[in-house]
C-alpha positions in Angstrom: -116.8 30.2 -186.0 -115.6 27.6 -188.5 -112.6 25.4 -188.3 -111.0 24.2 -191.5 -108.7 21.2 -191.4 -106.5 20.4 -194.4 -104.9 17.0 -194.6 -102.1 16.3 -197.0 -100.9 12.8 -197.7 -97.7 12.2 -199.5 -96.0 8.9 -200.4 -92.3 8.5 -199.8 -92.1 5.3 -201.8 -89.4 5.4 -204.5 -88.3 8.9 -203.6 -84.7 9.7 -202.9 -83.7 12.7 -200.8 -81.6 15.2 -202.8 -79.0 15.1 -200.1 -78.5 11.4 -200.5 -76.3 10.6 -203.4 -73.2 8.5 -204.3 -70.2 9.5 -206.3 -70.4 8.7 -210.0 -67.7 7.7 -212.5 -67.0 11.3 -213.6 -66.7 12.5 -217.2 -64.2 14.3 -219.4 -64.9 17.0 -222.0 -63.3 17.5 -225.4 -60.5 19.6 -223.9 -59.7 16.9 -221.3 -61.2 18.7 -218.3 -62.5 16.2 -215.7 -65.8 16.7 -214.0 -67.1 15.0 -210.8 -70.5 13.4 -211.1 -73.1 12.1 -208.6 -75.7 9.4 -208.9 -79.2 10.3 -207.7 -81.7 7.5 -208.2 -80.9 5.9 -211.5 -79.4 9.0 -213.1 -75.9 10.3 -213.1 -75.5 14.1 -212.9 -72.5 16.5 -213.3 -71.6 18.0 -210.0 -70.0 21.1 -211.5 -70.4 23.4 -214.5 -68.6 22.9 -217.9 -65.3 24.6 -218.3 -64.7 23.9 -222.0 -64.7 26.4 -224.8 -65.2 23.8 -227.6 -68.1 21.7 -228.9 -67.2 18.0 -229.2 -66.5 18.5 -233.0 -63.8 21.1 -232.1 -65.8 24.2 -233.0 -65.6 27.1 -230.6 -68.6 27.8 -228.3 -69.4 31.5 -228.9 -69.5 33.9 -225.9 -72.9 35.6 -225.9 -72.8 38.7 -223.8 -76.6 39.5 -223.9 -80.0 38.1 -224.8 -80.1 40.4 -227.8 -76.9 38.8 -229.2 -78.4 35.4 -228.5 -81.6 36.2 -230.4 -79.5 36.8 -233.6 -77.8 33.4 -233.2 -81.0 31.3 -233.4 
């Protein structure tokens, strides 16, 4: 009978738990919708999905109902 021992060592240095964050400054889109943001480490992330229907230049973002439609757009 053999016994196998597996040891795993991980460093926690410079790692931030995903559950630990601080509120960010927030951002607005081209339509004026406000989005909450959070800061994780040295990066600021949006805390919710975009609600806008416009690109920043004012063009409409097309609604693509399937992958097939998307393949014709690229």
